[in-house]
C-alpha positions as CSV (number, residue, x, y, z in Angstrom):
1,M,-17.6,28.4,29.8
2,T,-15.8,25.3,28.4
3,I,-17.0,21.8,29.0
4,Y,-15.1,18.6,28.1
5,K,-17.1,15.4,27.4
6,K,-16.1,11.9,26.5
7,N,-18.5,10.5,23.9
8,E,-17.6,6.9,23.0
9,N,-14.2,7.2,21.3
10,K,-14.4,11.0,20.8
11,L,-13.6,14.0,23.0
12,Q,-16.2,16.7,22.7
13,I,-15.3,20.3,23.7
14,D,-18.2,22.7,24.2
15,Y,-17.6,26.4,24.4
16,S,-20.3,29.0,25.2
17,D,-20.5,32.5,26.5
18,N,-23.3,35.1,27.1
19,G,-22.0,37.8,24.9
20,V,-23.8,39.6,22.1
21,G,-23.1,36.8,19.6
22,V,-23.0,37.0,15.9
23,T,-25.0,35.6,13.0
24,L,-23.6,32.7,10.9
25,E,-23.5,35.1,7.9
26,E,-21.2,37.4,9.9
27,I,-19.0,34.5,10.8
28,N,-18.6,33.5,7.1
29,L,-17.4,37.0,6.3
30,K,-14.6,37.0,8.9
31,N,-11.2,35.6,7.8
32,G,-10.2,34.9,11.3
33,Q,-13.0,32.4,11.7
34,H,-11.9,30.7,8.5
35,N,-8.4,30.4,9.8
36,V,-9.8,28.7,12.9
37,E,-11.8,26.2,10.8
38,N,-8.8,25.5,8.5
39,R,-6.5,24.8,11.5
40,I,-9.1,22.5,13.1
41,L,-9.5,20.5,9.8
42,A,-5.7,20.3,9.3
43,I,-5.4,18.3,12.5
44,N,-8.4,16.0,11.7
45,R,-10.8,17.7,14.1
46,T,-14.3,19.1,13.4
47,I,-16.0,22.2,14.7
48,T,-19.5,23.6,14.5
49,F,-20.9,27.1,15.4
50,D,-24.2,27.8,17.0
51,T,-24.7,31.5,17.5
52,E,-27.2,34.3,16.9
53,S,-27.1,38.0,17.6
54,N,-27.8,38.8,21.2
55,K,-27.9,35.1,22.1
56,G,-24.3,34.4,22.9
57,F,-21.7,32.4,21.1
58,K,-21.4,28.6,21.1
59,T,-19.1,26.1,19.5
60,K,-18.7,22.3,19.5
61,S,-15.5,20.6,18.4
62,Y,-14.8,16.8,18.2
63,S,-11.6,14.9,18.3
64,Y,-11.0,11.2,18.1
65,L,-9.2,10.1,21.3
66,T,-6.8,7.9,19.4
67,D,-5.6,11.0,17.6
68,L,-5.0,12.9,20.8
69,I,-3.1,10.4,23.0
70,M,0.1,8.5,22.5
71,F,0.5,4.9,23.4
72,N,-1.9,4.0,26.2
73,K,0.4,1.7,28.1
74,V,4.2,1.5,28.0
75,L,6.8,-0.6,29.9
76,V,10.3,0.4,30.5
77,A,13.0,-2.2,31.3
78,E,16.1,-0.4,32.6
79,D,18.3,-1.3,35.6
80,L,19.9,2.1,36.2
81,D,17.8,4.4,38.4
82,T,18.9,7.6,36.8
83,I,18.2,6.5,33.3
84,N,14.9,4.8,34.3
85,I,13.7,8.0,35.9
86,A,14.7,10.1,32.8
87,V,12.9,7.8,30.4
88,V,9.7,7.8,32.5
89,Q,9.8,11.6,32.7
90,A,10.2,11.7,28.9
91,L,7.2,9.5,28.5
92,E,5.2,11.6,30.8
93,K,5.9,14.7,28.6
94,L,4.3,12.7,25.7
95,S,1.1,12.4,27.7
96,I,1.3,8.6,27.9
97,S,-1.5,7.6,30.3
98,E,0.0,4.5,31.9
99,I,3.8,4.0,32.4
100,H,5.3,1.1,34.3
101,S,9.1,0.4,34.8
102,T,11.2,-2.5,36.1
103,K,14.8,-3.2,36.7
104,Y,14.7,-6.9,35.8
105,C,14.0,-8.8,32.5
106,D,12.1,-11.5,34.3
107,D,9.8,-9.0,36.0
108,A,9.2,-7.3,32.6
109,L,8.1,-10.5,31.1
110,L,5.8,-11.3,34.0
111,K,4.2,-7.8,33.7
112,I,3.6,-8.3,30.0
113,K,2.0,-11.7,30.6
114,K,-0.3,-10.4,33.4
115,A,-1.3,-7.4,31.1
116,I,-2.3,-9.9,28.4
117,H,-4.2,-12.0,30.8
118,D,-6.1,-8.9,32.1
119,N,-6.9,-7.9,28.5
120,V,-5.0,-4.7,28.9
121,P,-1.8,-5.4,27.0
122,Y,1.2,-3.0,26.7
123,D,1.5,-1.1,23.5
124,L,5.3,-0.4,23.7
125,L,8.3,-2.0,25.4
126,I,11.4,0.1,25.8
127,S,14.4,-1.9,26.9
128,D,18.1,-1.7,27.6
129,L,20.3,-4.5,26.3
130,S,22.6,-5.0,29.2
131,F,21.5,-5.7,32.8
132,K,23.8,-6.0,35.7
133,N,23.8,-9.3,37.6
134,D,23.1,-9.1,41.3
135,H,21.8,-11.4,44.0
136,R,18.8,-12.4,42.0
137,E,18.9,-15.4,39.8
138,E,17.3,-14.5,36.4
139,K,16.2,-16.6,33.5
140,L,16.4,-13.6,31.1
141,S,19.5,-11.5,31.5
142,T,19.6,-9.4,28.4
143,G,17.3,-7.1,26.4
144,E,17.6,-9.5,23.4
145,E,16.3,-12.4,25.5
146,L,13.5,-10.3,26.9
147,I,12.3,-9.2,23.5
148,E,12.5,-12.7,22.0
149,A,10.4,-14.0,24.8
150,V,7.9,-11.2,24.6
151,K,7.5,-11.5,20.8
152,K,6.5,-15.1,21.3
153,I,3.5,-14.2,23.4
154,Q,2.7,-10.7,22.0
155,P,4.1,-10.5,18.4
156,D,2.5,-7.1,17.6
157,I,4.0,-5.2,20.6
158,K,6.1,-2.3,19.5
159,T,9.7,-2.4,20.8
160,I,12.5,0.2,21.2
161,I,16.0,-0.6,22.3
162,F,17.6,2.3,24.3
163,S,21.2,1.3,24.9
164,I,24.8,2.5,24.9
165,E,25.8,-0.5,22.7
166,D,27.2,0.5,19.4
167,K,28.3,-2.8,17.9
168,S,27.1,-3.0,14.4
169,F,26.5,-6.8,14.3
170,R,24.5,-6.7,17.4
171,I,22.3,-3.8,16.3
172,K,21.6,-5.2,12.9
173,S,20.7,-8.6,14.5
174,L,18.1,-6.8,16.6
175,F,16.3,-5.4,13.5
176,D,16.7,-8.5,11.4
177,N,16.1,-11.3,13.9
178,L,13.9,-9.6,16.6
179,G,12.0,-7.1,14.5
180,I,12.5,-4.1,16.8
181,N,10.9,-0.9,15.7
182,A,13.7,1.5,16.7
183,Y,17.2,1.6,18.2
184,V,18.3,4.7,20.2
185,C,21.9,5.0,21.4
186,K,22.3,6.6,24.8
187,G,24.3,9.8,24.7
188,R,23.9,13.5,24.0
189,D,20.3,14.4,23.1
190,S,19.3,10.7,23.3
191,I,16.2,11.5,25.4
192,E,14.9,13.8,22.6
193,Q,15.7,11.1,20.1
194,L,13.8,8.6,22.1
195,Q,10.8,10.8,22.3
196,S,10.9,11.4,18.5
197,A,11.2,7.7,17.9
198,I,8.1,7.0,20.1
199,E,6.1,9.7,18.2
200,R,7.1,8.4,14.8
201,I,6.3,4.8,15.7
202,H,2.9,5.8,17.1
203,N,2.2,7.7,13.9
204,N,3.3,4.7,11.7
205,E,6.1,6.9,10.3
206,E,9.6,5.7,9.4
207,V,11.9,6.2,12.4
208,K,14.9,8.3,11.6
209,I,18.3,7.1,12.9
210,S,21.6,8.8,13.2
211,N,23.9,9.0,10.1
212,E,26.5,6.9,11.9
213,L,24.0,4.1,12.7
214,A,22.5,4.3,9.2
215,L,25.9,3.8,7.6
216,T,26.6,0.9,9.9
217,L,23.4,-0.9,9.0
218,R,24.0,-0.3,5.3
219,D,27.4,-2.2,5.5
220,K,27.0,-5.0,3.0
221,S,29.4,-7.2,4.9
222,L,26.9,-7.4,7.8
223,F,24.5,-9.6,5.7
224,E,26.9,-12.5,5.8
225,I,26.3,-13.1,9.5
226,E,23.1,-15.0,10.1
227,A,21.0,-15.9,13.2
228,Y,22.4,-19.5,12.7
229,D,26.0,-18.1,13.1
230,I,25.0,-16.3,16.3
231,S,23.6,-19.4,17.8
232,L,26.7,-21.3,16.9
233,L,29.1,-18.7,18.3
234,K,27.1,-18.6,21.5
235,S,27.4,-22.3,21.9
236,L,31.1,-22.2,21.3
237,S,31.4,-19.4,23.9
238,K,29.9,-21.7,26.4
239,G,32.7,-24.2,25.9
240,L,30.7,-26.8,24.0
241,T,32.4,-29.1,21.6
242,V,31.2,-29.6,18.1
243,E,29.6,-32.9,19.2
244,D,27.8,-31.1,22.0
245,I,26.6,-28.4,19.7
246,S,25.3,-31.0,17.3
247,V,23.2,-32.6,20.0
248,E,22.0,-29.1,21.2
249,F,21.0,-28.0,17.7
250,K,19.2,-31.3,17.0
251,D,17.2,-30.9,20.2
252,S,16.3,-27.3,19.3
253,G,15.4,-28.1,15.8
254,I,18.2,-25.9,14.3
255,S,19.6,-27.0,11.0
256,P,22.1,-28.0,9.7
257,S,23.3,-29.8,12.9
258,G,25.7,-32.4,11.6
259,N,29.3,-32.4,12.8
260,S,30.7,-31.8,9.3
261,S,28.3,-28.9,8.6
262,L,29.1,-27.3,12.0
263,E,32.9,-27.6,11.4
264,K,32.6,-26.1,8.0
265,R,30.6,-23.2,9.3
266,I,33.1,-22.6,12.1
267,N,36.0,-22.6,9.7
268,K,34.1,-20.1,7.5
269,L,33.6,-17.8,10.5
270,K,37.3,-18.1,11.4
271,V,38.3,-17.0,7.9
272,Y,35.8,-14.2,7.9
273,F,36.9,-12.8,11.2
274,K,40.6,-13.6,10.6
275,A,40.7,-15.8,13.7
276,N,43.6,-18.2,14.4
277,N,41.4,-20.7,16.4
278,N,38.1,-21.1,18.2
279,V,39.2,-19.2,21.3
280,H,40.4,-16.3,19.2
281,L,37.1,-16.4,17.2
282,I,35.1,-16.1,20.4
283,A,37.3,-13.3,21.7
284,I,36.8,-11.3,18.4
285,T,33.0,-11.8,18.2
286,K,32.7,-10.9,21.9
287,D,34.5,-7.6,21.2
288,L,32.1,-7.0,18.3
289,G,29.1,-7.7,20.5
290,L,27.9,-10.8,18.7
291,V,28.0,-12.9,21.8
């Protein structure tokens, strides 16, 4: 007979039978029993034996629940049904106890706020980068905006981007400016890669990335593009003039915000990207996924 018990933060497993039993001395002489003990210890478990001749055989083993389970609570933000279902199924195979999903960034933020309010916060957020616009008016329309908003209210939440996006500047910005824990590109074997990333993050291990992505992130030229430049390019892409951007930056506390500094920075970006003018600069940086 096997009985499972929850004892505080431990799982206790009791096994007993009514067989002939053995003495502890006999157990110590059996290599097979030593193998069982060694395997139990190797996975940070404990086991005890309680047996005598003609009185059956009993064992008790203990495991910390935190060692047995993955993240308790995970939120998936993905607008495509097929991918949403596939990700949830992948999480279920990892024995994650509570999985929620949503198709909208605004809804995801609301779920995270409510979870914090209820004192049962999410452990992990998995989000796409791009979300299709539909009839709903959304405040948050991208995965970047969602993670930035979430980090302000729950800085310690683990985050994974699961996206088809492969633009080097955008991916590096996610690591450097938003502090994501992993980036998994959608494609062949990506569900297995996502599961591996989740396991490694849970175990506080370094997340392995593809050779192609690793090479991209080691590109020294990427370090020349800063968060300030991204903000400047986004403002230009909205059709704002230098004077408008100066006011916007001052109101947002972004520095430098003077007209002269902004013009110098824009010229530097045009030289860097070999752009003929501001319109050309925005077109290039959009193709690169910067804006």
